[in-house]
C-alpha positions, -999 to +999 in steps of 0.1 A: +128+234-311+149+227-280+159+261-283+123+275-289+113+251-256+136+270-237+128+304-245+095+297-237+107+285-203+125+314-197+097+340-208+074+319-182+095+320-155+100+356-159+061+365-160+059+343-135+085+366-114+068+396-127+033+390-111+049+377-078+066+412-079+037+433-085+017+416-061+012+438-032+009+424-001-019+451+015-018+454+052+017+446+054+036+463+028+063+482+037+066+505+012+037+518+013+032+514+053+036+542+077+026+552+118+017+580+129+008+590+170-030+598+173-051+604+201-033+579+225-022+553+204-001+547+168-020+543+143-007+521+108-022+533+075-010+530+039-015+552+009-019+545-027-027+565-060-035+602-063-063+628-067-097+632-042-081+615-007-106+580+000-105+570+035-106+531+039-119+517+072-120+478+078-144+455+096-144+447+130-112+425+139-100+429+105-073+448+090-062+472+054-062+436+040-097+438+037-096+464+008-076+440-011-102+435-040-110+476-036-074+489-033-059+484-068-089+499-089-099+529-065-064+538-064-063+545-103-086+572-094-080+587-056-053+592-038-063+558-010-057+562+026-060+529+040-058+527+079-062+498+105-085+506+132-075+510+173-059+480+184-065+455+150-041+452+126-011+467+133-027+498+148-019+498+187-043+499+217-047+517+247-061+513+282-094+531+269-129+517+258-131+507+224-161+527+209-173+536+174-171+579+184-138+574+200-127+552+165-139+582+147-124+608+170-090+588+159-099+593+118-106+629+124-073+635+142-058+610+113-074+633+089-060+666+111-024+652+109-021+643+074-035+672+063-063+660+045-090+688+047-119+667+041-123+628+028-146+604+012-150+575+033-156+541+023-162+520+055-173+479+056-190+463+083-175+479+117-157+504+093-192+517+080-206+521+119-172+544+119-180+564+090-216+569+101-201+584+137-170+604+116-202+621+093-222+628+126-198+645+149-174+658+124-190+670+095-170+688+077-145+662+076-165+639+052-176+648+016-191+612+007-194+586+026-201+549+016-213+524+043-216+485+033-232+462+060-233+485+088-255+490+115-271+522+139-279+505+166-268+473+184-303+463+192-319+438+171-291+443+143-283+405+131-303+389+106-323+359+106-300+329+101-301+314+067-303+274+070-296+266+032-269+249+024-244+261-003-228+234-030-192+229-015-181+239-051-201+269-047-173+300-058-184+323-034-174+293-006-143+286-022-133+321-023-146+331+012-126+296+024-093+317+015-100+352+025-116+340+063-087+319+069-066+348+071-092+372+089-092+351+116-054+348+122-044+382+114-049+397+145-023+376+159+001+377+131-002+414+127-005+426+162+024+449+175+016+433+207+004+399+204+002+392+241-030+416+242-052+400+214-070+380+239-078+410+263-084+430+230-108+403+215-130+410+249-128+447+240-144+440+202-166+419+219-179+444+241-180+468+216-204+448+195-224+442+225-230+476+236-229+500+204-236+516+182-264+533+196-272+564+171-311+572+176-332+578+142-327+618+152-294+618+155-292+602+116-313+626+105-289+655+112-264+638+090-262+654+060-231+640+045-244+626+010-242+584+018-245+555+000-260+528+022-250+491+011-255+459+020-263+425+005-297+411+005-284+380+026-264+402+048-254+398+085-272+428+092-309+429+094-323+441+062-351+463+082-320+485+099-303+488+066-336+506+052-344+523+082-309+538+081-318+547+047-351+562+052-335+583+083-302+600+068-318+632+045-292+624+018-287+591+013-289+564-013-295+530-010-279+496-027-289+463-015-268+435-035-290+406-051-275+371-040-250+387-017-238+386+021-220+405+042-193+399+018-205+415-009-173+437-017-151+406-016-184+383-040-190+411-062-158+431-064-156+444-098-193+457-100-191+472-068-160+493-073-178+505-103-209+513-083-185+532-054-164+549-082-197+563-098-211+575-065-179+593-055-172+609-088-206+618-095-225+650-084-246+638-054-287+648-066-321+639-052-350+630-075-390+629-074-401+597-076-432+606-094-411+631-114-417+616-148-456+621-145-451+655-145-436+659-178 
């Protein structure tokens, strides 16, 4: 019996060690991480999987780590290129004002440097805004675009604050607590120049105050097939999300029920399925009354 118990202990210990070994620290993975000089900065990125290239663009003041719930699944089907945006994560900064257009220029140069040709893009929050700029200014570099919690103008972009008090044991709260704790501390931990973090935060605040500033007419010129995603309790005003959908001629809309700005985390399994299906299925438009004509 003692021998059996000892064997069981060794098995459990080995399993735990294997799980620890298999856990990937996305955004801080020396095996996958590289730097490339782009424009006037050094961009940090990590590559996972094989297949069609899929560029992941994180949220404001975030990092590659924002896609911890997406990379393991999506890298089964795509060559995932997860990137830290200008002045965020492990990517360096310059003396230039940070704008979404400038960060889109960084991504266009990155695509060229890595000889990717054209890529699919998944952008969350600020990353979605960068994706819109990329599809607008460099349409030949974007095959398909998915935005989650993006806004096209800084004016009236914030949703009204929800006063609902959630239960302290709500699974969303428990999961988000760990997620957001790391999110808030990452700028100081990951930055190659931590002494510049206070100045960078001011630049990001300026970004949110002044940008983006697309017009509806500009959005109408974006022909890239686009899936526009938001939680029904998103931080972004849902009217702006719907206006984005109505303005872009080749767009589809997904408003996720009982979800917030963190829908990619809250509903990771289902969102990964939707992302995979949208990217792998030929884009088509449908007529809303086609079935009456049969």
